[in-house]
C-alpha positions as CSV (number, residue, x, y, z in Angstrom):
1,M,38.2,186.9,167.7
2,V,39.3,183.5,168.9
3,T,36.8,181.1,170.4
4,K,37.6,178.0,172.3
5,A,35.6,174.8,171.9
6,Y,34.8,172.9,175.1
7,K,33.9,169.2,175.4
8,Q,31.4,168.0,177.9
9,Y,32.4,164.7,179.6
10,K,29.8,162.3,181.0
11,L,30.4,161.1,184.6
12,N,29.2,157.7,185.5
13,I,28.1,158.3,189.1
14,N,25.7,156.0,190.8
15,I,23.6,157.9,193.3
16,P,22.3,155.7,196.2
17,E,18.5,155.6,196.6
18,N,17.6,157.6,199.7
19,D,14.4,158.2,201.6
20,S,13.4,161.2,199.5
21,N,13.5,159.1,196.4
22,K,11.5,156.3,198.0
23,N,8.7,158.7,199.0
24,K,7.9,160.0,195.5
25,N,4.8,157.9,195.4
26,F,3.8,158.8,199.0
27,K,0.0,159.5,199.0
28,I,-1.9,161.4,201.7
29,H,-5.3,162.9,201.5
30,K,-7.1,165.9,203.0
31,G,-8.2,165.4,206.5
32,E,-5.7,162.7,207.2
33,K,-3.6,162.7,210.4
34,V,0.2,162.8,209.9
35,F,3.3,162.7,212.0
36,Y,6.1,165.3,211.4
37,I,9.5,163.6,211.4
38,G,11.6,166.5,210.2
39,R,13.8,168.9,212.1
40,H,14.1,172.6,211.3
41,I,15.6,175.4,213.5
42,N,12.6,177.7,213.1
43,G,10.1,175.0,212.3
44,P,7.6,172.9,214.3
45,E,8.8,170.5,216.9
46,S,9.8,167.0,215.6
47,G,7.1,164.5,216.5
48,S,4.2,166.9,216.1
49,I,0.9,165.5,214.9
50,G,-1.1,167.4,212.4
51,I,-4.0,167.3,209.9
52,V,-3.6,167.6,206.1
53,K,-5.4,170.7,204.9
54,N,-4.2,170.5,201.2
55,T,-1.9,168.4,199.1
56,L,0.5,169.8,196.4
57,N,3.0,168.2,194.1
58,N,5.9,167.7,196.5
59,L,4.5,169.0,199.7
60,A,1.4,169.3,201.8
61,V,-0.2,172.0,203.9
62,I,-0.4,170.7,207.4
63,D,-2.2,172.2,210.4
64,L,0.0,171.4,213.4
65,G,-2.2,173.0,216.1
66,M,-0.2,175.3,218.4
67,Y,2.7,175.3,215.9
68,G,0.6,176.8,213.2
69,T,0.0,175.8,209.5
70,W,3.1,174.7,207.5
71,K,3.9,173.6,204.0
72,I,6.0,170.5,204.5
73,P,7.7,168.2,202.0
74,Y,6.3,164.6,201.9
75,Y,9.6,163.1,203.0
76,Y,9.2,164.8,206.4
77,L,5.8,163.3,206.9
78,Q,4.6,159.9,208.1
79,S,0.9,158.9,207.8
80,L,-0.9,157.7,210.9
81,K,-3.4,155.7,208.9
82,N,-1.9,152.3,209.9
C-alpha cells in the first residue's frame, strides 16, 4: 500500500475587521430596550423595538411584541440606552 504525504501551507491573509468583530464586547442586560437592525426573509421587521428577556453567549432572546420572541445575534441589535 502506497501512502502520499501532504504538506499544509500557511496563507497570510489579512481579514478586515467588520461589524461582527467589533461587537464581541457588546453588553446588554435583561429588561433593556433594543433596536433590531437586521434583515431576514422570515424574521421580524427591520427597525423593530424589543425588550431583552435573556442573554446568551453570542445572542439574546428578544421579545419583539407582535413579531414574537426571537433569538437574535448581538450584531443585529442596537441598545436604546443612550
